[in-house]
N, CA, C and O of each residue as an XYZ file, in Angstrom:
400
protein
N      -7.399      3.350     -8.436
C      -7.842      1.712     -8.210
C      -7.906      1.507     -6.928
O      -7.275      2.107     -6.058
N      -8.807      0.501     -6.775
C      -9.168      0.069     -5.155
C      -7.535     -0.522     -4.556
O      -6.543     -0.547     -5.285
N      -7.536     -0.806     -3.624
C      -6.559     -1.864     -2.923
C      -6.765     -3.251     -3.048
O      -7.835     -3.522     -2.504
N      -6.192     -4.313     -3.549
C      -6.493     -5.539     -3.531
C      -6.616     -6.096     -2.470
O      -5.751     -5.844     -1.631
N      -7.660     -7.002     -2.123
C      -7.694     -7.427     -0.762
C      -6.776     -8.699     -0.235
O      -6.963     -9.801     -0.750
N      -6.002     -8.566      0.569
C      -5.515    -10.050      1.162
C      -5.607    -10.420      2.672
O      -5.398     -9.673      3.628
N      -5.909    -11.531      2.680
C      -6.031    -11.889      4.203
C      -5.058    -12.405      4.924
O      -4.780    -13.555      4.586
N      -4.125    -11.760      6.234
C      -3.186    -12.133      6.789
C      -3.251    -12.925      8.080
O      -2.469    -13.758      8.540
N      -4.768    -12.282      8.689
C      -4.916    -12.558     10.170
C      -5.214    -14.319     10.026
O      -5.908    -14.687      9.078
N      -4.823    -15.054     10.716
C      -4.765    -16.503     10.915
C      -4.275    -17.234      9.817
O      -4.548    -18.428      9.942
N      -3.695    -16.989      8.856
C      -2.789    -17.433      7.710
C      -1.193    -17.780      8.041
O      -0.665    -17.685      9.149
N      -0.812    -18.037      7.296
C       0.638    -18.783      7.326
C       1.494    -17.116      7.521
O       1.454    -16.263      6.634
N       1.963    -16.997      8.373
C       2.945    -15.970      8.564
C       4.208    -15.871      8.175
O       4.911    -14.961      8.614
N       4.736    -16.894      7.198
C       5.991    -17.309      6.401
C       6.041    -15.920      5.343
O       5.078    -15.461      4.730
N       7.270    -15.475      5.331
C       7.248    -14.253      4.464
C       7.148    -14.746      2.924
O       6.818    -13.980      2.019
N       7.370    -15.691      2.789
C       7.200    -15.977      1.104
C       5.796    -16.267      0.953
O       5.250    -15.924     -0.095
N       4.946    -17.020      2.114
C       3.493    -17.018      1.867
C       2.719    -15.745      1.738
O       1.793    -15.670      0.930
N       3.087    -14.663      2.561
C       2.684    -13.545      2.489
C       2.769    -13.019      1.044
O       1.749    -12.839      0.379
N       4.045    -12.770      0.557
C       4.126    -12.361     -0.770
C       3.478    -13.312     -1.508
O       2.683    -12.782     -2.284
N       3.499    -14.449     -1.576
C       2.595    -15.324     -2.656
C       1.240    -14.829     -2.786
O       0.742    -14.740     -3.908
N       0.426    -14.411     -1.474
C      -0.951    -14.090     -1.154
C      -1.208    -12.684     -1.860
O      -2.192    -12.367     -2.528
N       0.011    -11.851     -1.524
C      -0.196    -10.697     -2.267
C       0.282    -10.705     -3.716
O      -0.126     -9.720     -4.331
N       0.981    -11.481     -4.381
C       1.010    -11.597     -5.741
C      -0.189    -11.994     -6.467
O      -0.642    -11.491     -7.495
N      -0.688    -13.075     -5.706
C      -2.227    -13.564     -6.338
C      -3.103    -12.700     -6.122
O      -4.034    -12.823     -6.918
N      -3.288    -11.533     -5.106
C      -4.305    -10.714     -5.094
C      -4.022     -9.423     -6.287
O      -5.004     -8.853     -6.762
N      -2.969     -9.127     -6.609
C      -2.448     -8.170     -7.301
C      -2.813     -8.715     -8.694
O      -3.206     -7.868     -9.497
N      -2.741    -10.109     -9.146
C      -2.579    -10.437    -10.400
C      -4.544    -10.722    -10.693
O      -5.115    -10.603    -11.776
N      -5.135    -11.075     -9.462
C      -6.491    -10.830     -9.675
C      -7.174     -9.533    -10.003
O      -8.148     -9.354    -10.734
N      -6.330     -8.491     -9.181
C      -6.772     -6.956     -9.474
C      -6.330     -6.562    -10.629
O      -6.604     -5.386    -10.869
N      -5.536     -7.312    -11.725
C      -5.301     -6.786    -13.017
C      -4.112     -5.625    -13.032
O      -3.875     -4.735    -13.848
N      -3.423     -6.028    -11.713
C      -1.947     -5.300    -11.964
C      -1.080     -6.060    -12.893
O      -1.044     -7.274    -13.094
N      -0.195     -4.830    -13.564
C       0.786     -5.427    -14.396
C       1.535     -6.183    -13.724
O       1.496     -6.261    -12.496
N       2.473     -6.965    -14.632
C       3.758     -7.617    -14.008
C       4.869     -6.938    -13.356
O       5.587     -7.444    -12.493
N       4.971     -5.660    -13.866
C       5.908     -4.546    -13.508
C       5.707     -3.996    -12.122
O       6.540     -4.020    -11.215
N       4.285     -3.412    -12.070
C       3.719     -3.479    -10.977
C       3.792     -4.262     -9.636
O       4.140     -3.795     -8.551
N       3.451     -5.374     -9.870
C       3.625     -6.641     -9.032
C       5.083     -6.665     -8.725
O       5.185     -6.907     -7.522
N       6.216     -6.528     -9.250
C       7.478     -6.827     -9.566
C       8.138     -5.785     -8.456
O       8.954     -6.052     -7.574
N       7.508     -4.481     -8.791
C       8.014     -3.347     -7.886
C       7.641     -3.623     -6.543
O       8.470     -3.474     -5.645
N       6.247     -4.088     -6.259
C       5.776     -4.388     -4.960
C       6.597     -5.274     -4.072
O       7.008     -4.980     -2.949
N       6.788     -6.439     -4.747
C       7.508     -7.599     -4.274
C       8.851     -7.194     -4.096
O       9.350     -7.662     -3.073
N       9.623     -6.441     -4.798
C      11.025     -6.043     -4.658
C      11.055     -5.255     -3.592
O      12.031     -5.416     -2.858
N      10.147     -4.316     -3.237
C      10.137     -3.267     -1.674
C       9.944     -4.081     -0.790
O      10.726     -3.978      0.156
N       9.061     -5.007     -0.710
C       8.582     -6.130      0.127
C       9.839     -6.801      0.639
O      10.023     -6.917      1.850
N      10.855     -7.320     -0.404
C      12.270     -7.738      0.097
C      13.156     -6.741      0.187
O      14.152     -7.341     -0.218
N      13.496     -5.729      0.406
C      14.114     -4.383      0.825
C      14.544     -4.208      2.039
O      15.501     -3.464      2.251
N      13.850     -4.925      3.121
C      14.020     -5.048      4.277
C      13.784     -6.087      5.334
O      13.897     -7.273      5.024
N      13.458     -5.729      6.587
C      13.084     -6.900      7.338
C      11.774     -7.550      7.208
O      10.967     -7.383      6.293
N      11.654     -8.360      8.297
C      10.032     -9.004      8.231
C       8.986     -7.812      8.467
O       7.899     -7.715      7.897
N       9.425     -7.072      9.255
C       8.053     -5.813      9.695
C       8.209     -4.690      8.507
O       7.230     -3.966      8.321
N       9.347     -4.500      7.710
C       9.169     -3.958      6.337
C       8.398     -4.274      5.441
O       7.792     -3.402      4.819
N       8.226     -5.736      5.143
C       7.494     -6.575      4.391
C       5.998     -6.429      4.797
O       5.240     -5.959      3.947
N       5.484     -6.795      6.046
C       4.221     -6.466      6.519
C       3.813     -4.891      6.465
O       2.636     -4.579      6.645
N       4.598     -4.112      6.267
C       4.597     -2.521      6.381
C       4.047     -2.238      4.867
O       2.952     -1.714      4.664
N       4.958     -2.657      3.807
C       4.829     -2.739      2.353
C       3.266     -3.482      2.240
O       2.308     -2.813      1.852
N       3.152     -4.603      2.534
C       1.855     -5.169      2.520
C       0.705     -4.265      2.758
O      -0.213     -4.041      1.969
N       0.871     -3.768      3.959
C      -0.277     -2.809      4.426
C      -0.399     -1.538      3.140
O      -1.362     -0.849      2.802
N       0.686     -1.579      2.748
C       0.794     -0.049      2.006
C       0.002     -0.014      0.915
O      -0.661      0.988      0.647
N      -0.012     -1.381     -0.013
C      -0.303     -1.670     -1.263
C      -1.670     -2.363     -1.176
O      -2.484     -2.340     -2.099
N      -1.876     -3.024      0.080
C      -3.157     -4.084     -0.266
C      -4.215     -3.753      1.053
O      -3.750     -3.154      2.022
N      -5.108     -4.011      1.047
C      -6.270     -3.997      2.053
C      -6.062     -5.012      2.544
O      -6.388     -6.045      1.960
N      -5.383     -5.035      3.916
C      -5.153     -6.048      4.691
C      -6.137     -6.286      5.854
O      -6.309     -5.414      6.706
N      -6.877     -7.638      5.892
C      -7.833     -7.913      6.689
C      -7.591     -7.769      8.134
O      -6.554     -8.391      8.366
N      -8.092     -7.198      9.315
C      -8.055     -6.978     10.202
C      -9.078     -7.456     11.178
O     -10.266     -7.205     10.973
N      -8.649     -8.205     12.343
C     -10.199     -8.667     13.147
C     -10.879     -7.562     13.733
O     -10.325     -6.516     14.072
N     -11.858     -7.767     13.822
C     -12.740     -6.794     14.528
C     -12.735     -6.436     15.838
O     -12.487     -7.415     16.542
N     -12.916     -5.389     16.485
C     -12.377     -5.263     17.719
C     -13.187     -6.351     18.845
O     -12.707     -6.934     19.817
N     -14.445     -6.369     18.360
C     -15.293     -7.171     19.313
C     -14.665     -8.592     19.608
O     -14.586     -9.095     20.729
N     -14.240     -9.147     18.451
C     -13.774    -10.525     18.512
C     -12.504    -10.535     19.018
O     -12.104    -11.699     19.057
N     -11.446     -9.523     19.546
C     -10.458     -9.446     20.166
C     -10.525    -10.162     21.418
O     -11.389     -9.949     22.269
N      -9.507    -11.100     21.529
C      -9.347    -11.728     23.143
C      -8.389    -11.044     23.848
O      -7.496    -10.511     23.189
N      -8.379    -10.952     24.908
C      -7.093    -10.916     25.893
C      -6.115    -11.706     26.026
O      -6.454    -12.752     26.580
N      -4.895    -11.643     25.715
C      -3.784    -12.446     25.691
C      -3.175    -12.611     27.033
O      -2.969    -11.698     27.833
N      -2.871    -14.043     27.222
C      -1.898    -13.928     28.311
C      -1.154    -15.026     27.857
O      -1.409    -16.136     27.389
N       0.203    -14.144     28.240
C       1.661    -14.623     27.770
C       1.977    -15.629     29.033
O       3.113    -16.078     28.879
N       1.579    -15.957     29.806
C       2.158    -16.919     30.956
C       1.573    -18.040     30.342
O       0.440    -17.987     29.862
N       2.436    -19.293     30.324
C       1.938    -20.611     29.978
C       1.555    -21.271     31.105
O       2.458    -21.597     31.876
N       0.369    -21.560     31.399
C       0.000    -22.267     32.423
C      -0.336    -23.782     32.241
O      -0.743    -24.563     33.101
N      -0.085    -24.004     30.988
C       0.007    -25.354     30.572
C       0.753    -26.162     31.024
O       1.750    -26.218     30.305
N       0.824    -27.017     32.074
C       2.038    -28.108     32.527
C       2.756    -29.086     31.402
O       3.886    -29.571     31.347
N       1.522    -29.167     30.463
C       1.673    -30.428     29.209
C       2.623    -29.783     28.270
O       2.168    -28.934     27.503
N       3.905    -30.084     28.232
C       5.054    -29.558     27.742
C       4.990    -30.248     26.394
O       5.628    -29.732     25.475
N       4.230    -31.456     26.145
C       4.267    -32.172     25.083
C       3.321    -31.602     24.038
O       3.298    -32.197     22.960
N       2.843    -30.956     24.132
C       1.842    -30.643     23.042
C       2.094    -29.373     22.290
O       2.110    -28.180     22.593
N       2.300    -30.122     21.111
C       2.882    -29.032     19.983
C       2.019    -28.159     19.359
O       1.040    -28.678     18.823
N       2.133    -27.009     19.297
C       0.793    -26.038     18.872
C       1.103    -25.804     17.226
O       2.082    -25.162     16.844
N       0.529    -26.165     16.689
C       0.734    -25.850     14.888
C       0.559    -24.550     14.583
O       0.962    -24.151     13.491
N      -0.034    -23.711     15.438
C      -0.807    -22.582     15.278
C       0.227    -21.379     15.111
O      -0.020    -20.236     14.727
N       1.393    -21.902     15.479
C       2.818    -20.758     15.769
C       2.853    -20.221     14.431
O       3.035    -19.005     14.487
N       2.768    -20.577     13.448
C       2.897    -19.881     11.981
C       2.050    -18.748     11.743
O       2.446    -17.885     10.960
N       0.806    -18.617     12.377
C      -0.305    -18.044     11.924
C       0.060    -16.588     12.293
O       0.568    -16.244     13.361
N      -0.205    -15.938     11.461
C      -0.005    -14.345     11.798
C      -1.234    -13.603     12.466
O      -2.419    -13.806     12.205
N      -0.591    -12.481     13.601
C      -1.673    -12.061     14.411
C      -1.392    -10.726     14.288
O      -0.666    -10.136     15.089
N      -1.992    -10.130     13.202
C      -1.885     -8.575     13.038
C      -1.593     -7.654     14.297
O      -0.745     -6.761     14.274
N      -2.444     -7.985     15.485
C      -2.108     -7.074     16.911
C      -0.768     -7.183     17.355
O      -0.316     -6.446     18.231
N       0.015     -8.241     16.684
C       1.492     -7.712     17.253
C       2.419     -7.350     15.982
O       3.520     -7.871     15.800
N       1.827     -6.376     15.113
C       2.684     -5.808     14.115
C       2.947     -4.808     14.721
O       2.036     -4.261     15.343
N       4.462     -4.168     14.738
C       4.527     -3.125     15.136
C       4.463     -1.860     13.860
O       5.208     -1.911     12.882
N       3.528     -0.842     14.059
C       2.920     -0.052     13.019
C       3.722      1.246     13.098
O       3.232      2.355     13.313
N       4.799      1.019     12.933
C       5.887      2.062     13.022
C       6.339      2.169     11.704
O       7.551      2.293     11.529
N       5.330      2.136     10.429
C       5.585      1.954      9.157
C       6.082      3.259      8.528
O       6.377      3.295      7.333
């Protein structure tokens, strides 16, 4: 059986949101409730990195194409501290430690 596809890049990076997307994808792919429960239990058996690694083991996780990757600048040159960035919850797969 092919791995169900899920989108993580640019989506809410909250652990519960990720598990919800995984559960929905597994259900659409026809996985049994027992199979889904085993995957979700494994996701919750460790830290956030473990959850992401488990998702990548069981699902076809989208990744940005290399030609679309941007150079990341970690220095904040913006003097406007009042600007709230609501994109902080988005998950960037480029920053996941891949030591799964």
